N, C-alpha and C positions, 0 to 999 in steps of 0.2 A: 504494499499500500504506499502511495507516495505521499508527499507532504500536502498536495492540494486535496486528495481524497480524505486525508485526516482532518484537514480543516473544514471540510463540507460536513463531515460526521460531527464534528464538535459544534458547529454552527446550528446543527438540527437538535442537539441534546437540550433538555430542559435545565434550568439552574440547579435543580436537585441532582440530576445525572452528573452535571460538571462537578458538584461538591462531593460526588460519591454517597448520596443519601437516597434510600428508597422512599422513606416517609418518616414523618415524626408522629409519635403518639403522645399522649398526655404525660408520660414519664420516661420516654427513651427516644433515641435516634436509630432508627433501623437502617442498616448498611449492607451491601452485599456480603460483607465479612461477618456480620453478627449485629446483635442488638446491644446499644450501648447505654448505660444509665449514669447520669451524672449526680454526684452528691457535693453540694456546695458546702464549702468548709470556712468557717469564720475563724481566722487565725488568732492565736493569743497574741497579746502585746508583749514581745520577748524583752523590751527595754526595762519592764518592771519586774521581771522574774530573776531570781537568783541563778548563779551557775548551775546549782543542783537542779533547779526547776526547769531550766533550759535542757539539761541532760535527760531528765525524765521525758520531756516532750520529744526529743529526738528518739529516744528509746521507744516511746509509744508509736512513733512514725515507723521505725524499723520493724517493730512486731507486726504492725498492720500491713506493710508491704511484704514481710515474710510469710504472713499468714494466708496470702492468695497470689496466684500467679496471672491473674486477669485484671489487675488494677493499673491505671495510668495516672499520673499526676499532671494537672494542668495549671498554669499560673498566667493570668491575663490581666491587662490593664482594665480598669473599670472606670476610667476618666480619660479625658481628651488629651492629646499631646499638643502642645502649642509650640514646638521646636520650628516649624516652618514659619509661623507668624513671627517668632522672635528673630528668625534670620532675616524676614523681610523687613522688619523695623530697624534692624541694624544696617541693612544695605540702603534703606531710605534716609537714615541719619547721616550716612557717609556722602550721599548725593545732595542732600538738602542743604541750601545756603542760608535760609531764613532761621534765625536763632529760635524764634518763637515756635515754629514748626518742629524744629530739632528737639526742643524741650518737650513738646507734646509727645512725640515719638518716643522719646527717653522714658517718659512717664507711662505711656502704654506698654513698653517692654518691661518696666519694673512691675507693672500690674499683673502681667502674664507670669512673671517670675513668682510674684506672691501667691497666684492661684495654684501654681505647680507646687509650690512649697507646702501650701495647706493641704493638698491632695496627694502628697507624695506616697502616702502609704495606701492609696486607693488601688489596691490589687485584689483579684478575685481569685480563689483557689478551687480546684474541683478534683475529687477522685472519680475516675472514670472506670466502671466496671463493665466487662462484657457479660451481659445477662444470659445465663444458661438455664433453660427451664428444667426443673428438677421434679421428677415424678409428677405428683398430682398437687403439689403446693402452688397455691394461686400466686400471680405476680404480686399483688399487694402484700401477701404474707412474706414473700421473698424479699421485696424492698424494704418492709419493716424490719426483717431480721438482719439485712445487711447494714441498715442505718443504725440498729441497736448495736451491732458489732463495732461499728466506727466510734459510735458515743461512748461505748464501755471503754475504749481506749483513751478517753478524755478529750475528743474533739467535739466542737460545736458544729452540728452538721444538719442539712436537711436535704431531701431528694429535690432535684431541679424538675420543675413542672413545665408545662407547654410554653409560657411566656419566658421562663427563665432559660429553656433551651434555645428559643429563637434569639434571646438576647445574646447568649454565649456565641452562637453561630455568627451574629452580626458583629460582635466585637472581634471574633477570629478572623472573618473573612473581609470585613469592611472597615474595622476599627470604629464602628458606630456605637458610641457610649451615650448619645442623647435621646435615642428613640425610646419612648416609654411603652408604647403598644404596638406589637407586631401582628399584622394580619396574616391569615393563613392563605388568602387568595388576594392578588393585587386588586384594589378597588372594593374590597368587601365593605369597608365602612362606609364609603359612598353610597353604595347600593342599599345598605341597611338604612341610612339616614334618609335616602329618598322614599323608601318604602314607608318609613314612619311619617314623613311629610305628607305622603299622598293618602295615608290611612286616616 
């Protein structure tokens, strides 16, 4: 298959196919390689823990990772990056000859620095498990058991649900950290709003 044929095939694929996703459920991402469940973890503030406390957190994480072979760790930004904006302001300051405008650009750049400093710890962590159906145990029971196993090791955790999963995918693929609600179908909200207004 040549490059042109590959390009044509990719152009016909849906967004989900390009991302390697079959479908999203209320609690998982189904891929051709299996079903993935995300557990969102709220990290401890290590700066207030003693050396012994940090050591116990590390041991708990090691035990969790050793206890299963199908877990992956993910760490993602949950805030916007202003680096491109800061670079732009710096370039404009170098080009600008008007002292008043240079001062405004400097203040804008300092404000972006301040925002980034305040949100420096805005990271999101997730344990990603490959969900393997076990006997006649319901999915909800399996998720509850897995969540309890993580919680018993001292982690603050919850299962990522529909909107959480869409948000994680948006951050991963688009670095979109500002959207609050994600539609399942493009234009879904517009159609719903129009139906309500017509009724």
